[in-house]
C-alpha positions as a Markdown table, in Angstrom:
| # | Residue | x | y | z |
|---|---|---|---|---|
| 1 | Met | -98.4 | 83.4 | 40.0 |
| 2 | Gly | -97.2 | 85.3 | 43.1 |
| 3 | Ile | -93.6 | 84.1 | 42.5 |
| 4 | His | -93.7 | 85.2 | 38.8 |
| 5 | Ser | -95.1 | 88.6 | 39.9 |
| 6 | Arg | -92.3 | 89.2 | 42.3 |
| 7 | Arg | -89.8 | 88.3 | 39.6 |
| 8 | Ala | -91.4 | 90.7 | 37.2 |
| 9 | Leu | -91.2 | 93.5 | 39.7 |
| 10 | Gly | -87.5 | 92.9 | 40.4 |
| 11 | Pro | -86.1 | 95.1 | 37.7 |
| 12 | Val | -88.6 | 97.8 | 38.4 |
| 13 | Phe | -87.7 | 97.8 | 42.0 |
| 14 | Val | -84.0 | 98.0 | 41.2 |
| 15 | Ile | -84.5 | 100.9 | 38.8 |
| 16 | Gly | -86.6 | 102.8 | 41.3 |
| 17 | Phe | -84.0 | 102.2 | 44.0 |
| 18 | Ile | -81.3 | 103.6 | 41.7 |
| 19 | Leu | -83.4 | 106.7 | 40.9 |
| 20 | Val | -83.9 | 107.3 | 44.6 |
| 21 | Leu | -80.2 | 106.9 | 45.3 |
| 22 | Cys | -79.3 | 109.3 | 42.4 |
| 23 | Thr | -81.7 | 111.9 | 43.8 |
| 24 | Ala | -80.2 | 111.5 | 47.3 |
| 25 | Leu | -76.7 | 112.0 | 45.9 |
| 26 | Ala | -77.6 | 114.8 | 43.5 |
| 27 | Gly | -74.7 | 117.3 | 43.2 |
| 28 | Gln | -72.4 | 115.0 | 45.1 |
| 29 | Thr | -69.2 | 113.4 | 43.7 |
| 30 | Ala | -67.1 | 110.5 | 44.7 |
| 31 | Thr | -64.8 | 112.8 | 46.7 |
| 32 | Gly | -67.8 | 114.2 | 48.7 |
| 33 | Ala | -68.0 | 117.5 | 46.8 |
| 34 | Arg | -71.5 | 118.7 | 46.4 |
| 35 | Glu | -73.6 | 121.8 | 45.8 |
| 36 | Gly | -77.2 | 122.6 | 46.2 |
| 37 | Leu | -79.8 | 124.3 | 48.4 |
| 38 | Ala | -79.7 | 123.8 | 52.1 |
| 39 | Asp | -83.2 | 124.1 | 53.7 |
| 40 | Leu | -82.5 | 126.4 | 56.6 |
| 41 | Pro | -84.9 | 128.4 | 58.8 |
| 42 | Gly | -86.5 | 131.0 | 56.5 |
| 43 | Val | -84.3 | 130.4 | 53.5 |
| 44 | His | -83.1 | 127.9 | 51.0 |
| 45 | Leu | -79.4 | 128.7 | 51.0 |
| 46 | Trp | -77.3 | 127.8 | 47.9 |
| 47 | Phe | -73.9 | 126.4 | 48.8 |
| 48 | Thr | -70.9 | 124.6 | 47.3 |
| 49 | Asp | -68.8 | 122.2 | 49.4 |
| 50 | Ser | -65.5 | 120.7 | 48.0 |
| 51 | Gly | -65.7 | 117.9 | 50.5 |
| 52 | Gly | -62.6 | 116.1 | 51.7 |
| 53 | Thr | -61.1 | 115.7 | 55.2 |
| 54 | Gly | -59.1 | 119.0 | 55.4 |
| 55 | Ala | -59.9 | 121.9 | 57.7 |
| 56 | Pro | -63.0 | 123.7 | 56.5 |
| 57 | Val | -62.6 | 127.2 | 55.1 |
| 58 | Val | -65.8 | 129.3 | 54.5 |
| 59 | Phe | -65.9 | 132.3 | 52.2 |
| 60 | Val | -68.5 | 135.0 | 52.6 |
| 61 | His | -69.0 | 137.3 | 49.6 |
| 62 | Ala | -69.5 | 141.1 | 49.3 |
| 63 | Ala | -72.7 | 142.9 | 48.5 |
| 64 | Thr | -71.6 | 143.1 | 44.9 |
| 65 | Gly | -71.0 | 139.3 | 44.6 |
| 66 | Ser | -72.2 | 135.8 | 45.2 |
| 67 | Ser | -70.6 | 132.5 | 45.8 |
| 68 | Arg | -69.4 | 132.6 | 42.2 |
| 69 | Val | -66.8 | 135.4 | 42.9 |
| 70 | Trp | -64.3 | 133.0 | 44.6 |
| 71 | Glu | -63.1 | 131.4 | 41.4 |
| 72 | Tyr | -59.5 | 132.5 | 42.1 |
| 73 | Gln | -59.7 | 131.1 | 45.6 |
| 74 | Arg | -61.5 | 127.7 | 45.5 |
| 75 | Pro | -59.0 | 125.7 | 43.4 |
| 76 | Val | -56.0 | 127.1 | 45.2 |
| 77 | Phe | -57.3 | 126.4 | 48.7 |
| 78 | Ile | -58.6 | 122.9 | 47.6 |
| 79 | Ala | -55.2 | 122.1 | 46.2 |
| 80 | Arg | -53.7 | 123.0 | 49.6 |
| 81 | Gly | -55.9 | 120.3 | 51.2 |
| 82 | Tyr | -58.7 | 122.5 | 52.6 |
| 83 | Arg | -62.4 | 121.7 | 52.5 |
| 84 | Val | -63.8 | 124.9 | 50.8 |
| 85 | Ile | -67.3 | 126.1 | 51.4 |
| 86 | Thr | -68.9 | 129.0 | 49.6 |
| 87 | Tyr | -72.5 | 130.1 | 49.7 |
| 88 | Asp | -74.9 | 132.8 | 48.4 |
| 89 | Arg | -76.0 | 135.0 | 51.3 |
| 90 | Arg | -79.7 | 135.5 | 51.7 |
| 91 | Gly | -81.1 | 137.6 | 48.8 |
| 92 | Tyr | -78.1 | 136.8 | 46.6 |
| 93 | Gly | -77.3 | 134.4 | 43.8 |
| 94 | Arg | -79.4 | 131.2 | 43.9 |
| 95 | Ser | -80.5 | 131.5 | 47.5 |
| 96 | Val | -84.2 | 131.8 | 47.9 |
| 97 | Ala | -85.9 | 133.2 | 51.0 |
| 98 | Asp | -89.0 | 131.4 | 52.3 |
| 99 | Pro | -91.8 | 133.9 | 52.4 |
| 100 | Ser | -93.4 | 132.1 | 55.2 |
| 101 | Gly | -90.2 | 132.1 | 57.3 |
| 102 | Gly | -90.9 | 135.5 | 59.0 |
| 103 | Pro | -88.2 | 138.2 | 59.4 |
| 104 | Pro | -85.0 | 137.8 | 57.4 |
| 105 | Gly | -83.0 | 137.2 | 60.6 |
| 106 | Thr | -79.2 | 137.6 | 60.7 |
| 107 | Gly | -76.4 | 136.7 | 58.4 |
| 108 | Ala | -74.5 | 135.1 | 61.4 |
| 109 | Asp | -77.5 | 132.9 | 62.1 |
| 110 | Asp | -77.8 | 131.8 | 58.5 |
| 111 | Leu | -74.1 | 130.9 | 58.4 |
| 112 | Asn | -74.4 | 129.0 | 61.7 |
| 113 | Ala | -77.4 | 127.1 | 60.4 |
| 114 | Leu | -75.4 | 126.2 | 57.3 |
| 115 | Met | -72.5 | 124.9 | 59.4 |
| 116 | Asp | -74.9 | 122.7 | 61.4 |
| 117 | Tyr | -76.5 | 121.5 | 58.1 |
| 118 | Leu | -73.0 | 120.5 | 56.8 |
| 119 | Lys | -72.1 | 119.0 | 60.2 |
| 120 | Ile | -69.0 | 121.3 | 60.5 |
| 121 | Asp | -67.8 | 122.0 | 64.0 |
| 122 | Arg | -64.9 | 124.4 | 63.7 |
| 123 | Phe | -63.7 | 126.3 | 60.6 |
| 124 | His | -61.7 | 129.2 | 59.2 |
| 125 | Leu | -64.0 | 132.1 | 58.2 |
| 126 | Ile | -63.1 | 134.6 | 55.5 |
| 127 | Gly | -65.3 | 137.6 | 54.7 |
| 128 | Thr | -64.8 | 140.4 | 52.3 |
| 129 | Ala | -66.5 | 143.8 | 52.3 |
| 130 | Ala | -70.2 | 143.4 | 53.4 |
| 131 | Gly | -69.3 | 139.7 | 54.0 |
| 132 | Gly | -67.0 | 141.1 | 56.7 |
| 133 | Phe | -70.0 | 142.4 | 58.5 |
| 134 | Val | -71.3 | 138.8 | 58.8 |
| 135 | Ala | -67.8 | 137.6 | 59.8 |
| 136 | Trp | -67.4 | 140.1 | 62.6 |
| 137 | Asp | -70.9 | 139.4 | 63.9 |
| 138 | Tyr | -70.3 | 135.7 | 63.7 |
| 139 | Ala | -67.0 | 135.9 | 65.6 |
| 140 | Leu | -68.7 | 137.8 | 68.4 |
| 141 | Ser | -71.6 | 135.4 | 68.5 |
| 142 | Phe | -70.0 | 132.0 | 68.0 |
| 143 | Pro | -66.3 | 132.4 | 68.7 |
| 144 | Arg | -65.8 | 128.7 | 69.7 |
| 145 | Arg | -66.6 | 127.5 | 66.2 |
| 146 | Leu | -63.8 | 129.5 | 64.6 |
| 147 | Arg | -60.3 | 128.4 | 64.0 |
| 148 | Ser | -59.4 | 131.8 | 62.6 |
| 149 | Leu | -61.0 | 134.9 | 61.2 |
| 150 | Val | -60.0 | 136.9 | 58.1 |
| 151 | Val | -61.8 | 140.2 | 57.3 |
| 152 | Ala | -60.8 | 141.9 | 54.0 |
| 153 | Asn | -61.7 | 145.3 | 52.6 |
| 154 | Ser | -64.5 | 145.8 | 55.1 |
| 155 | Ile | -65.9 | 148.8 | 56.9 |
| 156 | Gly | -67.2 | 146.3 | 59.4 |
| 157 | Gly | -70.6 | 147.7 | 60.4 |
| 158 | Val | -69.3 | 149.4 | 63.5 |
| 159 | Gln | -71.9 | 151.6 | 65.1 |
| 160 | Asp | -69.8 | 154.1 | 67.1 |
| 161 | Pro | -71.0 | 157.6 | 66.3 |
| 162 | Glu | -67.5 | 158.9 | 65.6 |
| 163 | Tyr | -66.9 | 156.1 | 63.2 |
| 164 | Gln | -70.2 | 156.6 | 61.4 |
| 165 | Glu | -69.2 | 160.2 | 60.9 |
| 166 | Thr | -66.0 | 159.1 | 59.3 |
| 167 | Met | -67.9 | 156.8 | 57.0 |
| 168 | Arg | -70.2 | 159.7 | 55.9 |
| 169 | Leu | -67.1 | 161.7 | 55.0 |
| 170 | Leu | -65.8 | 158.8 | 52.9 |
| 171 | Arg | -69.0 | 157.6 | 51.3 |
| 172 | Thr | -70.4 | 160.9 | 50.0 |
| 173 | Pro | -73.5 | 160.9 | 47.7 |
| 174 | Glu | -71.1 | 161.5 | 44.7 |
| 175 | Phe | -69.1 | 158.5 | 45.6 |
| 176 | Leu | -72.1 | 156.2 | 46.1 |
| 177 | Ala | -73.5 | 157.4 | 42.7 |
| 178 | Met | -70.5 | 156.0 | 40.8 |
| 179 | Pro | -70.9 | 152.6 | 39.1 |
| 180 | Ala | -70.0 | 149.6 | 41.3 |
| 181 | Asp | -66.8 | 148.8 | 39.4 |
| 182 | Met | -65.5 | 152.4 | 39.8 |
| 183 | Arg | -66.1 | 152.2 | 43.5 |
| 184 | Glu | -64.7 | 148.8 | 44.1 |
| 185 | Leu | -62.0 | 148.1 | 41.6 |
| 186 | Gly | -58.8 | 150.1 | 41.9 |
| 187 | Pro | -57.5 | 152.2 | 38.9 |
| 188 | Ser | -54.4 | 150.0 | 38.6 |
| 189 | Tyr | -56.5 | 146.9 | 38.0 |
| 190 | Arg | -59.0 | 148.6 | 35.6 |
| 191 | Ala | -56.0 | 149.9 | 33.6 |
| 192 | Ser | -54.0 | 146.7 | 33.6 |
| 193 | Asn | -56.6 | 144.0 | 33.4 |
| 194 | Pro | -59.7 | 145.1 | 31.4 |
| 195 | Gly | -60.8 | 141.5 | 30.8 |
| 196 | Gly | -60.8 | 140.8 | 34.6 |
| 197 | Ala | -62.7 | 144.0 | 35.1 |
| 198 | Thr | -65.3 | 142.9 | 32.6 |
| 199 | Arg | -65.6 | 139.5 | 34.3 |
| 200 | Trp | -66.0 | 141.2 | 37.7 |
| 201 | Arg | -68.8 | 143.3 | 36.3 |
| 202 | Glu | -70.5 | 140.2 | 34.9 |
| 203 | Leu | -70.5 | 138.6 | 38.3 |
| 204 | Glu | -71.7 | 141.8 | 40.0 |
| 205 | Gln | -74.6 | 142.1 | 37.6 |
| 206 | Thr | -75.7 | 138.5 | 38.2 |
| 207 | Ala | -75.2 | 138.6 | 42.0 |
| 208 | Arg | -78.8 | 139.4 | 42.7 |
| 209 | Pro | -81.8 | 137.6 | 41.2 |
| 210 | Ser | -83.6 | 140.9 | 40.6 |
| 211 | Ser | -83.1 | 144.6 | 40.7 |
| 212 | Ala | -84.7 | 144.6 | 44.2 |
| 213 | Gln | -82.4 | 145.2 | 47.2 |
| 214 | Pro | -81.7 | 142.0 | 49.2 |
| 215 | Pro | -83.5 | 141.8 | 52.5 |
| 216 | Ala | -81.9 | 144.0 | 55.2 |
| 217 | Gln | -80.7 | 141.5 | 57.8 |
| 218 | Met | -80.1 | 142.5 | 61.4 |
| 219 | Phe | -77.0 | 141.9 | 63.5 |
| 220 | Arg | -77.0 | 139.6 | 66.5 |
| 221 | Asn | -74.7 | 142.3 | 68.2 |
| 222 | Arg | -74.5 | 146.0 | 68.1 |
| 223 | Val | -71.0 | 146.1 | 66.8 |
| 224 | Thr | -68.8 | 148.7 | 68.4 |
| 225 | Phe | -65.0 | 149.0 | 68.8 |
| 226 | Ala | -65.3 | 148.3 | 72.5 |
| 227 | Leu | -67.1 | 145.0 | 71.6 |
| 228 | Leu | -64.4 | 144.1 | 69.0 |
| 229 | Gln | -61.9 | 144.3 | 71.8 |
| 230 | Thr | -63.4 | 141.1 | 73.3 |
| 231 | Ile | -62.5 | 139.0 | 70.2 |
| 232 | Ala | -59.8 | 136.4 | 71.0 |
| 233 | Val | -60.0 | 134.5 | 67.7 |
| 234 | Pro | -56.8 | 134.7 | 65.7 |
| 235 | Thr | -57.6 | 137.5 | 63.2 |
| 236 | Leu | -56.1 | 138.7 | 59.9 |
| 237 | Leu | -57.2 | 142.1 | 58.4 |
| 238 | Leu | -56.5 | 143.0 | 54.8 |
| 239 | Thr | -57.3 | 146.0 | 52.6 |
| 240 | Gly | -56.1 | 147.5 | 49.3 |
| 241 | Asp | -53.9 | 150.6 | 49.2 |
| 242 | Ala | -56.4 | 152.1 | 46.7 |
| 243 | Asp | -59.6 | 150.9 | 48.6 |
| 244 | Met | -61.9 | 154.0 | 48.6 |
| 245 | Tyr | -64.4 | 152.3 | 50.9 |
| 246 | Ser | -61.9 | 150.9 | 53.5 |
| 247 | Pro | -58.5 | 152.6 | 53.0 |
| 248 | Pro | -55.6 | 151.5 | 55.2 |
| 249 | Pro | -56.3 | 154.0 | 58.0 |
| 250 | Ile | -59.7 | 152.4 | 58.5 |
| 251 | Met | -58.2 | 148.9 | 58.7 |
| 252 | Arg | -55.7 | 150.2 | 61.3 |
| 253 | Met | -58.7 | 151.3 | 63.5 |
| 254 | Phe | -59.8 | 147.7 | 63.6 |
| 255 | Ala | -56.3 | 146.3 | 64.0 |
| 256 | Ala | -55.8 | 148.6 | 67.1 |
| 257 | Arg | -58.8 | 147.2 | 68.8 |
| 258 | Val | -58.6 | 143.4 | 68.0 |
| 259 | Lys | -55.9 | 142.0 | 70.2 |
| 260 | Gly | -53.1 | 140.2 | 68.5 |
| 261 | Ser | -54.6 | 140.8 | 65.0 |
| 262 | Gln | -52.4 | 141.0 | 61.9 |
| 263 | Ala | -52.9 | 143.7 | 59.3 |
| 264 | Val | -51.8 | 143.6 | 55.7 |
| 265 | Val | -52.1 | 146.3 | 52.9 |
| 266 | Val | -52.4 | 144.7 | 49.5 |
| 267 | Pro | -50.6 | 146.8 | 46.8 |
| 268 | Glu | -52.3 | 148.1 | 43.7 |
| 269 | Ser | -55.7 | 147.0 | 44.8 |
| 270 | Gly | -59.0 | 148.6 | 45.5 |
| 271 | His | -62.0 | 147.2 | 47.4 |
| 272 | Ser | -61.8 | 143.7 | 45.9 |
| 273 | Ala | -58.3 | 142.4 | 46.9 |
| 274 | Tyr | -59.4 | 138.8 | 46.5 |
| 275 | Trp | -60.1 | 139.5 | 42.8 |
| 276 | Glu | -57.6 | 142.2 | 41.9 |
| 277 | Gln | -54.5 | 140.6 | 43.5 |
| 278 | Pro | -55.5 | 136.9 | 44.0 |
| 279 | Glu | -52.0 | 135.6 | 44.3 |
| 280 | Ile | -51.1 | 138.0 | 47.1 |
| 281 | Phe | -54.5 | 137.5 | 48.7 |
| 282 | Asn | -54.3 | 133.7 | 48.6 |
| 283 | Arg | -50.7 | 133.5 | 49.7 |
| 284 | Thr | -51.3 | 135.9 | 52.7 |
| 285 | Val | -54.5 | 134.1 | 53.8 |
| 286 | Leu | -53.0 | 130.6 | 53.3 |
| 287 | Asp | -49.9 | 131.5 | 55.4 |
| 288 | Phe | -52.2 | 132.8 | 58.1 |
| 289 | Val | -54.8 | 130.0 | 58.3 |
| 290 | Gly | -52.0 | 127.4 | 58.1 |
| 291 | Lys | -50.8 | 128.6 | 61.5 |
| 292 | His | -54.2 | 128.0 | 63.1 |
């Protein structure tokens, strides 16, 4: 009787084991690629990870985007052998804050926790626009984890009073009242690629799960130009020649402070060089990270 019972339970046991195994491997392919929610302190952070054995490259999106905006970068960097990680910052895309997790913390801490979760030691970090705020703060906080740093089209979050006054002159109420695509896509792109502009708007409109503003995360550091002078990580700066948020003179302020940094102006591009000129953006960044 007991023997027969064990035999009868055999198939059930096997099926149950398979279900458990499938659950454990949800979102993961034979190459190690996976996507899903990482349970981190105070947040369930959505990420995609291409897997593989190449050097990791992490992309940090703008305030008008989510992990979905890197569709021109992911396949190109993967094809070059890199392990590509994208994620939705707290309050964006499919990331979900834990209401019981207390204050929203910092973007740098969220990123660091994700790297621990993925068991990534050192990586290349690429941040655009508001994602550049996170990138600068991370480079100041956890420099030993970075192979290189790329900051594109970003005003950087610098708190020096003189710089803040320059920002007020650039970002007037009239400027901020314009639709996001008018502020962040250059006129050349909007005129030459209306389909791409439409796709950018679609991604911008779905970047946040509601009309509410994402939680205001703090910085680990009070970012100043003097503090940026302490960065020793190999750094590349990019901006568009038609970027109304961060025009070339702003980028040069950062390049003058970060020792040994390289600075590139992307032609016929606004505030979204990764999207407007992906071939130039990808080639420039790949050439840079390939040296580090």
